[in-house]
VEXDREN-2710 file (C-alpha; in Angstrom, 1 decimal):
% VEXDREN-2710
k/r/px/py/pz
1/UNK/17.6/-13.8/14.5
2/UNK/13.9/-12.7/13.9
3/UNK/11.3/-15.2/13.9
4/UNK/9.5/-13.4/10.9
5/UNK/10.8/-12.3/7.3
6/UNK/8.9/-10.0/5.0
7/UNK/9.8/-10.5/1.3
8/UNK/9.3/-7.4/-1.0
9/UNK/9.6/-6.0/-4.1
10/UNK/11.3/-3.1/-5.3
11/UNK/10.2/-0.1/-2.7
12/UNK/9.9/2.4/-5.7
13/UNK/7.5/0.3/-7.8
14/UNK/5.9/-2.3/-5.5
15/UNK/2.7/-1.2/-4.2
16/UNK/1.6/-4.3/-2.7
17/UNK/5.0/-4.6/-0.9
18/UNK/4.3/-1.0/0.8
19/UNK/1.0/-2.5/2.1
20/UNK/2.4/-5.9/3.6
21/UNK/5.4/-3.7/5.0
22/UNK/3.3/-1.0/6.8
23/UNK/1.2/-3.6/7.9
24/UNK/4.1/-5.1/9.7
25/UNK/5.4/-1.8/10.8
26/UNK/1.8/-1.2/12.4
27/UNK/1.9/-4.5/13.9
28/UNK/5.0/-3.6/16.0
29/UNK/6.7/-6.7/14.4
30/UNK/10.3/-6.8/14.4
31/UNK/11.0/-8.5/10.9
32/UNK/13.9/-9.0/8.4
33/UNK/13.3/-7.5/5.1
34/UNK/14.7/-9.3/1.8
35/UNK/13.9/-7.4/-1.4
36/UNK/13.4/-9.4/-4.2
37/UNK/14.3/-6.8/-7.3
38/UNK/11.7/-7.2/-9.8
39/UNK/12.1/-8.0/-13.6
40/UNK/15.8/-8.9/-13.1
41/UNK/17.1/-12.4/-14.5
42/UNK/17.2/-13.8/-10.9
43/UNK/13.8/-12.8/-10.2
44/UNK/11.6/-15.8/-10.9
45/UNK/14.0/-17.9/-9.0
46/UNK/14.0/-15.9/-6.1
47/UNK/10.1/-15.8/-6.2
48/UNK/9.9/-19.5/-6.3
49/UNK/12.0/-19.9/-3.2
50/UNK/9.9/-17.3/-1.1
51/UNK/6.4/-17.3/-2.4
52/UNK/4.0/-20.0/-3.1
53/UNK/2.0/-17.3/-5.6
54/UNK/5.3/-16.0/-7.0
55/UNK/4.6/-12.7/-6.0
56/UNK/5.1/-10.5/-3.3
57/UNK/4.7/-9.3/-0.1
58/UNK/5.1/-12.7/1.9
59/UNK/5.3/-12.7/5.5
60/UNK/7.3/-15.7/6.7
61/UNK/6.8/-16.8/10.4
62/UNK/8.5/-19.9/11.3
63/UNK/7.5/-22.3/8.8
64/UNK/4.1/-20.6/8.0
65/UNK/4.1/-18.4/4.9
66/UNK/1.6/-15.6/4.6
67/UNK/0.7/-14.3/1.0
68/UNK/-1.3/-11.5/-0.4
69/UNK/-1.2/-8.1/1.7
70/UNK/-4.7/-8.3/2.8
71/UNK/-4.0/-11.7/4.2
72/UNK/-1.2/-10.3/6.1
73/UNK/-3.4/-7.5/7.4
74/UNK/-5.8/-10.0/9.0
75/UNK/-2.7/-12.5/10.3
76/UNK/-0.8/-9.4/12.2
77/UNK/-4.7/-8.2/13.5
78/UNK/-4.9/-11.9/15.2
79/UNK/-1.2/-12.0/15.9
80/UNK/-1.0/-8.3/17.5
81/UNK/-4.8/-7.4/18.5
82/UNK/-3.6/-4.5/20.6
83/UNK/-1.8/-2.7/17.6
84/UNK/-5.4/-1.5/16.4
85/UNK/-4.9/-2.9/13.0
86/UNK/-8.4/-2.4/12.4
87/UNK/-10.9/0.2/14.0
88/UNK/-12.3/-0.9/17.5
89/UNK/-15.9/-0.1/16.8
90/UNK/-17.6/-2.9/15.0
91/UNK/-19.3/-0.9/12.4
92/UNK/-16.3/1.0/11.5
93/UNK/-14.3/-2.2/11.3
94/UNK/-16.9/-3.7/8.9
95/UNK/-16.4/-0.4/6.7
96/UNK/-12.3/-0.8/6.9
97/UNK/-12.6/-4.2/5.6
98/UNK/-15.2/-3.5/2.9
99/UNK/-13.4/-0.8/1.6
100/UNK/-9.7/-2.4/1.9
101/UNK/-11.5/-5.4/-0.1
102/UNK/-12.9/-3.2/-2.7
103/UNK/-9.2/-1.9/-3.2
104/UNK/-7.6/-5.2/-3.3
105/UNK/-10.2/-6.7/-6.0
106/UNK/-10.4/-3.5/-8.3
107/UNK/-9.4/-0.6/-9.6
108/UNK/-7.6/-2.3/-12.4
109/UNK/-7.6/1.0/-14.7
110/UNK/-6.1/2.9/-12.1
111/UNK/-3.6/0.4/-11.4
112/UNK/-3.0/0.1/-15.2
113/UNK/-2.6/4.0/-16.1
114/UNK/-1.4/5.7/-12.8
115/UNK/1.2/3.2/-11.6
116/UNK/3.4/3.5/-8.4
117/UNK/6.6/5.2/-9.0
118/UNK/7.3/7.0/-5.9
119/UNK/10.6/8.9/-7.5
120/UNK/8.9/10.2/-10.6
121/UNK/6.2/12.9/-11.2
122/UNK/3.8/12.7/-14.3
123/UNK/1.5/15.4/-13.5
124/UNK/-1.6/15.6/-15.8
125/UNK/-0.8/12.1/-17.5
126/UNK/-2.7/8.8/-17.4
127/UNK/-6.1/10.5/-17.2
128/UNK/-8.0/8.0/-19.0
129/UNK/-11.8/7.9/-18.8
130/UNK/-11.7/4.6/-17.0
131/UNK/-8.9/5.6/-14.7
132/UNK/-10.4/8.8/-13.7
133/UNK/-13.4/7.1/-12.7
134/UNK/-11.4/4.7/-10.5
135/UNK/-10.0/8.0/-9.0
136/UNK/-13.3/9.3/-8.2
137/UNK/-14.4/6.0/-6.5
138/UNK/-11.2/6.3/-4.2
139/UNK/-12.0/10.0/-3.3
140/UNK/-15.7/9.1/-2.9
141/UNK/-14.6/5.9/-0.7
142/UNK/-11.9/8.6/1.6
143/UNK/-14.6/11.0/1.5
144/UNK/-17.4/8.7/3.4
145/UNK/-14.6/7.1/5.8
146/UNK/-13.6/10.7/6.9
147/UNK/-16.8/12.0/7.4
148/UNK/-18.5/9.2/9.3
149/UNK/-15.5/7.5/11.2
150/UNK/-12.5/9.9/11.0
151/UNK/-13.1/12.2/14.0
152/UNK/-10.2/10.6/16.1
153/UNK/-7.4/11.7/14.0
154/UNK/-6.3/12.4/10.1
155/UNK/-6.7/9.1/8.5
156/UNK/-9.7/7.3/7.4
157/UNK/-10.8/5.9/10.7
158/UNK/-9.1/8.4/12.9
159/UNK/-6.1/6.5/13.9
160/UNK/-3.6/5.0/11.2
161/UNK/-5.1/1.6/10.5
162/UNK/-4.7/-1.4/8.1
163/UNK/-7.2/0.4/5.9
164/UNK/-4.7/3.3/5.6
165/UNK/-1.7/0.7/4.8
166/UNK/-4.0/-0.5/1.8
167/UNK/-4.7/2.7/0.5
168/UNK/-1.2/4.7/1.1
169/UNK/0.3/3.2/-2.4
170/UNK/-3.0/5.1/-3.9
171/UNK/-1.7/8.2/-2.0
172/UNK/1.8/7.9/-3.7
173/UNK/0.0/7.5/-7.0
174/UNK/-1.9/10.6/-6.6
175/UNK/1.2/12.5/-5.8
176/UNK/3.1/11.2/-8.9
177/UNK/0.0/11.8/-11.2
178/UNK/-1.8/14.6/-9.7
179/UNK/-5.3/13.7/-10.8
180/UNK/-8.2/16.0/-10.1
181/UNK/-9.1/15.5/-6.3
182/UNK/-11.4/17.4/-4.1
183/UNK/-9.3/19.9/-1.8
184/UNK/-11.0/18.4/1.4
185/UNK/-8.9/15.3/0.9
186/UNK/-5.3/17.2/0.6
187/UNK/-5.1/16.8/4.8
188/UNK/-5.7/13.3/4.3
189/UNK/-3.1/12.8/1.7
190/UNK/-0.7/14.9/3.7
191/UNK/-1.0/12.8/6.7
192/UNK/-0.4/9.5/5.1
193/UNK/2.6/11.0/3.1
194/UNK/4.3/12.5/6.1
195/UNK/3.6/9.5/8.4
196/UNK/7.0/8.2/9.9
197/UNK/6.7/4.8/8.4
198/UNK/6.0/6.1/4.8
199/UNK/9.1/8.4/5.2
200/UNK/11.3/5.3/6.1
201/UNK/9.9/3.6/2.9
202/UNK/10.4/6.6/0.8
203/UNK/13.7/7.2/1.7
204/UNK/14.8/3.7/1.1
205/UNK/13.0/4.0/-2.3
206/UNK/14.7/6.8/-3.4
207/UNK/17.9/5.0/-2.7
208/UNK/17.5/1.9/-4.4
209/UNK/19.9/1.1/-7.1
210/UNK/17.5/-0.8/-9.3
211/UNK/15.2/1.1/-12.0
212/UNK/12.6/-0.1/-14.2
213/UNK/12.5/1.6/-17.4
214/UNK/9.2/1.0/-18.6
215/UNK/7.8/2.6/-15.2
216/UNK/10.0/5.4/-15.6
217/UNK/7.9/7.5/-18.2
218/UNK/3.9/7.8/-18.4
219/UNK/2.6/6.0/-21.5
220/UNK/2.5/8.0/-24.7
END
């Protein structure tokens, strides 16, 4: 039996779960996955049992529980220092943590108007003024990281890192909603979307039996 258990929500909709799951995969962790379907009668009781915050993801390691995706990234960086969760260069590492924290704390309008739904396509929808401002900020973050630190590969800091784990759900949003983006960012989007970890997640998301009708159509 694995000493690690990761509690996640529906793969199709739960962006924070994707972040925690990708971090566990990047760290090379062997872990058991427990999916807690969201917005169902049994959901509150299952969350109370799994999560101090009543949210997912939660990583259980023995008697320790680590909730919150960014905290999971930091815990795994300490647990698996050779996995390269963060860039090795100090300046790049600080930048990666800063943009990850910015995402973690902000972009409310993007979340509100262009939610994650891997199975859906809503091109041209959700384009409120504030949501597009968030899109523009994400594009600027990606452009700067790629320009200054991305020479070693197709990801934000060259190699796939915790920063890419944090922004991967945004990639799914951009594929679903197709907001206007610089053409220069297409290779990064394609690299994240086609990463083997993401391909695994997408396959399982498409096969899920659950649906959340409120998120299966764009707002009017």
